[in-house]
Each structure stands twice: as structure tokens, then as C-alpha cells.
C-alpha positions as CSV (number, residue, x, y, z in Angstrom):
1,M,0.0,0.0,0.0
2,L,1.3,3.4,-0.9
3,E,1.7,6.1,1.7
4,P,-0.8,9.0,1.1
5,L,0.6,12.1,-0.5
6,T,0.4,15.5,1.2
7,N,-1.3,18.3,-0.5
8,A,2.1,20.0,-1.0
9,Q,3.4,16.9,-2.7
10,I,0.4,16.7,-5.0
11,R,0.7,20.3,-6.0
12,K,4.4,19.8,-6.7
13,F,3.7,16.8,-8.9
14,K,0.9,18.6,-10.8
15,A,3.2,21.6,-11.5
16,T,6.0,19.3,-12.7
17,A,3.5,17.4,-14.9
18,Q,2.4,20.6,-16.6
19,R,5.8,20.9,-18.3
20,M,6.0,17.2,-19.3
21,E,5.0,15.7,-22.6
22,P,3.0,12.4,-22.4
23,M,5.4,9.5,-22.5
24,L,2.8,6.8,-23.3
25,K,-0.6,6.6,-25.1
26,V,-3.5,4.4,-24.3
27,G,-4.2,3.0,-27.8
28,K,-6.5,0.5,-29.5
29,A,-5.4,-2.4,-27.2
30,G,-6.5,-0.4,-24.1
31,L,-5.1,-1.5,-20.8
32,S,-3.5,-4.7,-22.1
33,D,-1.1,-6.7,-20.0
34,G,1.7,-5.4,-22.2
35,F,0.7,-1.8,-21.7
36,I,0.4,-2.2,-18.0
37,A,3.8,-3.8,-17.8
38,T,5.2,-0.9,-19.9
39,V,3.7,1.6,-17.5
40,A,5.1,-0.2,-14.5
41,H,8.5,-0.3,-16.1
42,E,8.4,3.4,-16.9
43,L,7.3,4.3,-13.4
44,A,10.3,2.4,-12.0
45,R,12.5,4.6,-14.2
46,H,10.7,8.0,-13.8
47,E,8.4,8.0,-10.8
48,L,6.1,10.6,-12.5
49,L,4.5,9.5,-15.7
50,K,2.1,11.4,-18.0
51,I,-0.2,9.3,-20.2
52,K,-2.5,10.4,-22.9
53,F,-5.8,8.6,-23.9
54,A,-5.6,8.3,-27.7
55,E,-8.4,5.8,-27.6
56,F,-11.0,4.9,-25.0
57,K,-11.5,8.6,-24.2
58,E,-15.1,7.9,-23.1
59,D,-13.8,5.4,-20.5
60,K,-11.0,7.5,-19.1
61,K,-12.7,8.2,-15.8
62,T,-12.8,4.5,-14.9
63,L,-9.6,3.4,-16.7
64,A,-7.3,6.0,-15.0
65,P,-7.8,4.7,-11.4
66,L,-7.8,1.1,-12.7
67,L,-4.4,1.7,-14.3
68,A,-3.1,3.3,-11.1
69,E,-4.3,0.3,-9.1
70,K,-2.8,-2.3,-11.5
71,T,0.6,-0.5,-11.5
72,G,0.7,0.1,-7.7
73,S,0.8,3.9,-8.4
74,Q,-1.2,6.9,-7.4
75,L,-3.3,8.9,-9.7
76,I,-2.1,12.5,-9.3
77,M,-4.6,14.1,-11.8
78,R,-6.7,13.5,-14.8
79,V,-7.4,16.5,-17.0
80,G,-9.0,16.2,-20.4
81,N,-7.5,13.2,-22.1
82,V,-4.3,13.1,-20.0
83,M,-3.5,11.4,-16.7
84,V,-0.5,11.6,-14.4
85,L,0.7,8.7,-12.2
86,H,3.2,8.7,-9.5
87,R,5.0,5.8,-7.8
88,P,8.1,6.4,-5.6
89,R,11.2,4.4,-6.4
90,P,11.8,1.6,-4.0
91,A,14.1,2.5,-1.0
92,T,16.3,-0.6,-1.7
93,T,17.5,0.9,-5.0
94,E,18.6,4.1,-3.3
95,T,20.4,2.1,-0.6
96,T,22.2,0.0,-3.2
97,D,23.2,3.1,-5.2
98,A,24.6,4.8,-2.0
99,T,26.7,1.7,-1.0
100,A,28.1,1.3,-4.5
101,E,29.9,4.7,-4.3
């Protein structure tokens, strides 16, 4: 379970997302297993991810929280046909990096 974000953290992520371009698009395959795996992989690399609905625009209100749930991330915002997800990097990665130096 993810720790709830503070209002300040959410505002910071929204501001950062404003300047980002969408990295992925929900296409004709929808939330396929492959797309969910790609989103999870990108969240591991970037923490904050902007995704655009190219297809399934009428279902975005239900698909956005579902994608967040399936990837273990938090839905920061959904505006128009764009959503922003956040998942913090695991603490073990940071510890490993620090000890490698």
C-alpha cells in the first residue's frame, strides 16, 4: 500500500507534470497486459508519468484509477485526455546506489 501524499506533494507533482509531454498513449489495445507492464517499467524509471488517452476517451474516468491500481501507483490528476501517475522508487534501490559509491 502506498503512503498517502500530502497536498504540497500533489501540488508539486501537478506543477511538474504541466511541463511534461505524455510518455505513453492508451491506444486501441486499451489496458492490455503489455501496456500495464510498460507503464510499471516506466514508473520504475521516472516516478512521475504522463499518459494520454488516444483511444477509450469515453472510459478514461474508470480506466485511469484502474491503471493506477494495477501498477501500484497513485493517480495525481486526470485532466482532459491526460492522466498523471506517481510511484516512488523503492528505497532498496537508493540504498544499493549509495553503497556502490
